[in-house]
C-alpha positions in Angstrom: 31.5 -61.1 9.1 28.3 -62.7 8.4 25.4 -60.4 8.0 22.6 -61.4 10.6 19.1 -62.4 8.8 16.1 -60.9 9.8 13.5 -63.5 11.5 9.5 -62.6 12.0 10.3 -61.9 15.9 12.4 -58.6 14.1 9.1 -57.1 12.9 6.5 -56.4 15.6 3.4 -53.7 15.6 3.9 -50.5 17.1 2.4 -49.5 20.5 -0.7 -46.8 21.0 2.2 -45.0 22.5 4.9 -45.5 19.9 2.0 -44.8 17.1 1.1 -41.1 18.4 4.8 -40.0 18.2 4.2 -40.3 14.5 1.0 -38.6 14.1 1.6 -34.9 12.5 -0.1 -32.5 15.0 0.0 -29.8 12.7 -1.8 -29.8 9.0 0.2 -29.0 5.9 -0.8 -25.6 5.1 0.4 -23.0 2.7 3.0 -20.0 2.9 -0.2 -17.7 2.6 -2.3 -19.1 4.6 0.0 -19.2 7.7 1.0 -15.6 7.1 -3.0 -15.2 7.3 -2.9 -16.6 10.4 -0.4 -15.2 12.1 -1.7 -11.8 10.7 -5.0 -12.7 12.8 -3.3 -13.0 15.7 -2.0 -9.1 15.6 -5.0 -7.6 17.0 -3.5 -3.9 16.3 -2.9 -4.9 12.5 -6.6 -6.0 12.2 -8.3 -3.4 13.9 -6.6 -0.7 11.7 -7.3 -3.1 8.4 -11.1 -2.9 9.6 -10.8 0.8 10.1 -9.4 1.0 6.5 -12.1 -1.0 5.0 -14.7 1.1 7.1 -13.0 4.0 5.1 -12.7 3.0 2.1 -16.7 2.0 2.0 -17.2 6.0 3.3 -15.6 7.2 0.5 -17.5 5.2 -1.9 -21.1 6.0 -0.3 -20.4 9.4 1.6 -21.1 11.1 -1.1 -24.0 9.0 -2.4 -25.8 9.3 1.1 -25.1 13.0 1.4 -26.9 13.3 -2.4 -29.7 11.4 -0.7 -30.2 14.0 2.0 -30.5 16.8 -0.7 -26.7 18.1 0.1 -24.1 18.1 -2.2 -19.8 18.7 -2.6 -19.8 21.3 -5.0 -23.5 23.5 -4.5 -22.8 26.5 -2.7 -25.2 27.8 0.1 -24.1 31.1 1.2 -27.1 31.9 3.9 -25.5 28.4 5.4 -21.7 29.0 5.5 -19.7 28.2 8.3 -22.4 26.3 9.9 -21.5 24.2 13.0 -22.4 20.2 12.7 -25.6 19.2 13.4 -28.7 17.4 12.1 -28.4 18.7 8.5 -25.1 19.1 8.2 -23.4 16.0 10.1 -19.9 17.5 9.5 -21.2 21.2 9.2 -20.3 23.6 6.4 -17.4 25.1 4.6 -17.4 29.0 4.0 -19.6 28.8 1.0 -21.7 26.7 2.5 -20.8 23.4 1.1 -21.5 20.1 3.0 -18.6 19.1 4.4 -19.6 15.4 5.1 -20.0 14.9 1.3 -16.3 16.9 0.4 -14.4 14.9 3.0 -15.7 11.6 1.7 -15.2 12.9 -1.9 -11.9 13.9 -0.8 -11.0 11.0 1.2 -11.9 9.2 -2.4 -9.2 11.2 -4.1 -6.6 10.7 -1.9 -6.9 7.0 -1.5 -7.1 6.7 -5.5 -4.1 8.7 -5.5 -2.3 6.5 -3.1 -3.6 3.3 -4.8 -2.9 4.3 -8.3 0.9 5.6 -7.4 1.7 2.4 -5.3 0.4 0.3 -7.9 2.7 2.3 -10.5 5.4 2.2 -8.1 4.8 -1.8 -8.4 4.7 -2.1 -12.1 8.0 -0.1 -12.7 10.0 -1.2 -9.7 9.4 -5.0 -10.3 10.1 -4.7 -14.0 13.2 -2.8 -13.4 14.4 -4.4 -10.4 14.1 -7.7 -11.5 16.3 -6.9 -14.7 18.7 -5.6 -12.6 18.8 -8.3 -10.4 18.2 -11.2 -12.8 20.6 -9.9 -15.7 23.6 -8.5 -13.4 26.5 -7.1 -14.9 27.0 -4.2 -16.9 23.4 -4.0 -16.9 22.8 -3.7 -13.5 25.6 -1.3 -13.4 23.7 0.9 -15.7 20.7 0.8 -14.9 21.5 1.1 -11.0 23.9 4.4 -12.0 20.7 5.6 -13.4 18.2 5.2 -10.3 21.0 6.8 -8.2 21.2 9.8 -10.1 17.2 10.1 -10.5 17.3 9.3 -6.7 19.9 12.2 -6.4 17.6 14.7 -7.4 14.9 15.8 -4.9 11.9 14.4 -5.6 9.6 17.1 -4.5 11.0 19.6 -6.6 10.4 17.3 -9.6 6.7 16.9 -8.7 6.3 20.4 -8.3 8.0 21.2 -11.6 6.1 18.9 -13.4 2.5 20.1 -11.8 3.6 23.6 -12.5 4.3 22.6 -16.4 0.9 20.5 -16.5 -2.6 21.1 -15.2 -2.9 20.6 -11.5 -5.3 17.1 -11.6 -5.2 13.8 -10.1 -3.5 12.2 -13.4 -0.8 14.9 -12.8 0.0 14.2 -9.1 -0.2 10.1 -9.6 2.5 10.7 -12.9 4.6 13.2 -10.8 4.7 10.6 -7.7 5.8 7.8 -10.0 8.7 9.3 -11.5 10.8 8.7 -8.6 8.1 6.7 -6.5 9.5 3.3 -8.0 13.3 3.5 -7.1 13.2 2.2 -3.5 10.7 -0.6 -5.1 13.5 -1.7 -8.0 16.3 -1.8 -5.3 14.4 -3.9 -2.8 13.3 -6.5 -6.1 16.8 -6.6 -7.0 17.7 -7.3 -3.8 15.7 -10.3 -3.6 16.1 -11.3 -7.2 19.9 -11.0 -6.3 19.4 -13.8 -3.6 17.2 -16.0 -5.1 18.1 -16.4 -8.5 21.1 -19.1 -8.0 18.4 -21.4 -6.3 18.2 -25.1 -7.6 14.6 -24.6 -9.1 15.8 -21.2 -10.8 18.8 -23.3 -12.6 16.2 -26.2 -13.6 14.3 -24.0 -15.2 17.2 -22.7 -17.3 18.5 -25.9 -18.1 14.9 -26.9 -19.5 15.0 -24.0 -21.8 12.5 -21.5 -20.3 12.4 -17.6 -21.2 13.8 -15.4 -18.9 10.5 -13.6 -18.7 8.8 -16.8 -17.6 11.6 -17.3 -14.8 11.0 -14.0 -13.5 7.3 -13.8 -13.0 6.5 -17.5 -12.8 9.4 -18.4 -10.2 11.9 -15.1 -9.1 9.0 -12.8 -8.3 6.0 -14.5 -6.7 9.0 -15.9 -4.7 9.7 -12.2 -3.4 6.3 -10.9 -3.1 6.5 -10.8 0.8 9.0 -8.1 0.9 7.1 -6.7 -2.3 3.5 -6.4 -0.3 4.9 -5.0 2.7 6.3 -2.3 0.5 3.4 -1.6 -1.5 1.1 -0.9 1.8 3.8 1.5 3.3 3.7 3.4 0.2 0.6 4.0 -0.1 0.5 6.2 3.2 3.6 8.0 2.0 1.7 9.1 -1.7 -1.8 9.7 0.1 0.3 12.0 2.7 2.0 13.6 -0.8 -1.0 14.2 -2.2 -2.5 16.2 0.7 0.8 18.4 0.9 0.9 19.1 -2.7 -3.1 20.5 -2.3 -2.5 22.1 0.7 0.1 24.3 -1.4 -2.5 24.9 -4.0 -0.9 22.2 -6.5 -3.4 19.2 -6.8 -7.0 18.8 -7.2 -8.8 22.0 -7.9 -11.9 23.4 -6.8 -15.0 22.3 -7.0 -13.6 19.0 -6.6 -12.5 18.3 -3.1 -9.2 16.9 -1.8 -8.4 16.2 2.0 -5.5 18.8 1.9 -7.1 21.4 -0.2 -10.0 21.5 2.6 -7.2 22.0 5.5 -5.6 24.7 3.2 -9.3 26.4 3.1 -9.9 25.7 6.9 -6.4 27.2 8.2 -7.2 30.6 7.6 -9.9 30.1 10.2 -9.4 27.6 12.1 -9.7 29.0 15.3 -13.4 30.3 14.5 -14.5 27.6 12.7 -12.4 24.6 14.2 -14.6 21.7 13.0 -13.8 22.5 9.3 -10.3 21.5 10.2 -10.9 18.6 12.5 -12.9 15.9 10.0 -10.1 16.1 7.1 -7.5 16.2 9.2 -8.2 13.7 11.8 -9.4 11.2 8.5 -5.6 11.9 6.8 -4.2 11.1 10.4 -6.0 8.1 10.9 -5.3 6.6 7.4 -1.6 7.6 7.9 -1.6 5.4 11.5 -3.7 2.3 10.4 -1.5 2.1 6.8 1.7 1.9 8.9 0.5 -0.3 11.6 -1.2 -2.5 9.0 2.2 -2.4 7.1 4.3 -3.6 10.1 1.8 -6.4 11.2 2.1 -7.7 7.5 5.8 -7.6 7.7 5.9 -9.5 11.0 3.0 -12.1 9.2 5.0 -12.5 6.1 8.6 -12.8 8.0 9.7 -16.6 8.3 11.7 -15.3 11.2 8.9 -14.4 13.4 7.3 -18.0 13.1 7.0 -19.4 16.5 
């Protein structure tokens, strides 16, 4: 059967309606920009982010504002102890006459630092260990996975308390104690992500081109697993903040005259029925931080989840 020859009549210009069907309705954007656009539509997550930004700013400038007003978080004014909130002492004073406004924001700063440093340690250790387990597999994965399981089976709070008792209580000790077992969940998460990604075509192409193992891990695999990693990181921070507050409440955290939200709550609980403002402010700040971090983490998870795209 002879093939049909094309004639000039077979080539015709498209009509305006046909041209519109070929128009790209949406501009091409990156995955991160798309996630940010979807995150902005989540009002609760954006409100939580705004509150967290305000808290972080106040943790930085709050003690400085108190100094401008002639107050100090560590100076005792026994004549003005247990003063209720007023124009001079915005959050009142504690049992030693110290300014609660300065101490609250000083404690908030310490809690945030502990949370961020512990989350950073979990990120670094967890990503490296999880990447090694997931990429190499086999005996390497089995040995490291068993090590993680043994370490995870030991109560983390017991390890933390023992380490703090042995070492001098300080912010460094708390971060170190929280980092000993805190990275395990991150490692298992990264391990699962790497095991799913390592058989992709672009990874095999990089291997065929002779790319080194660190390059494949840190340039190809881990960047493609950053979505779940970032979400887990945002949920790790409030856990570390709560752990620091709990340890400080037990007297194993930051020592006086430095302030900590847990220490302030511990000092206030002895007379909270008489001087409730001493507990209100640190308890409100730590509760608000925990709530906002969790809401923002949930919103970030939905924004980075490709299944949530409309």
